[in-house]
C-alpha positions in Angstrom: -33.1 2.0 -42.7 -32.2 -1.1 -41.8 -33.5 -4.2 -39.5 -32.4 -6.4 -37.1 -33.8 -9.1 -35.0 -32.1 -9.7 -31.3 -32.5 -13.3 -30.5 -32.4 -14.7 -26.6 -32.7 -11.8 -25.2 -32.8 -11.9 -21.3 -36.4 -11.6 -20.0 -34.7 -9.0 -17.4 -33.5 -7.1 -19.9 -36.6 -6.8 -22.0 -38.8 -5.9 -18.9 -36.1 -3.0 -17.8 -36.2 -1.6 -21.8 -40.0 -1.9 -21.2 -39.7 0.1 -17.9 -36.9 2.8 -19.7 -39.2 3.4 -22.5 -42.4 3.8 -20.3 -40.7 6.5 -18.3 -39.6 8.3 -21.6 -42.7 8.0 -23.4 -41.6 6.0 -26.2 -42.0 2.6 -27.7 -39.6 -0.1 -26.7 -38.2 0.0 -30.0 -37.6 3.7 -30.1 -35.9 3.2 -26.7 -33.3 0.1 -28.0 -33.0 2.4 -31.1 -31.8 5.2 -28.9 -29.5 3.1 -26.6 -27.9 1.4 -29.7 -27.1 5.0 -31.3 -25.7 6.7 -28.4 -23.6 3.7 -27.3 -22.4 3.2 -31.0 -21.9 6.7 -31.8 -20.0 7.6 -28.8 -18.2 4.4 -28.3 -14.4 5.7 -28.1 -15.6 9.2 -29.1 -14.1 8.7 -32.5 -13.5 12.1 -33.5 -13.1 11.1 -37.5 -16.7 10.8 -37.6 -17.4 13.9 -36.4 -14.8 15.7 -38.2 -13.3 17.7 -35.2 -10.1 18.7 -35.2 -7.4 17.6 -32.5 -7.5 21.1 -31.0 -11.4 21.1 -30.6 -11.2 17.8 -28.8 -8.8 18.8 -26.6 -10.6 21.8 -25.7 -13.8 19.9 -25.3 -12.3 17.6 -22.9 -10.3 20.2 -20.9 -12.4 23.4 -20.9 -14.9 21.6 -18.1 -11.9 21.2 -15.5 -10.9 24.9 -15.9 -7.9 24.4 -18.2 -4.4 24.1 -17.2 -1.2 26.0 -17.4 2.0 24.6 -18.8 5.3 25.7 -18.1 7.6 25.8 -21.4 11.3 26.2 -20.5 13.0 29.1 -22.0 14.5 28.4 -25.4 18.7 28.5 -25.2 20.8 29.3 -28.4 21.0 26.4 -31.0 24.0 24.3 -30.7 26.5 24.0 -33.1 26.0 21.2 -35.8 28.5 18.6 -35.9 31.7 18.8 -38.4 32.1 16.0 -40.6 35.7 16.5 -41.7 
């Protein structure tokens, strides 16, 4: 585990951290750890860190909205390849 020091923290921010920690019944230090971890680990939803496939990511994002239908047009016959005479 690492340690960091935050200097010049606004007094209002420190007070809000103290209040949030008290509401959750944790120390202010624990509250800061939770906030940092949540913020950094969810930033941009970096899927490579979580090992999710593209399919899983799309499904996770779309499923809460009930999904959607995609109209796929029928495929016609392939065209003739060009002739290079």
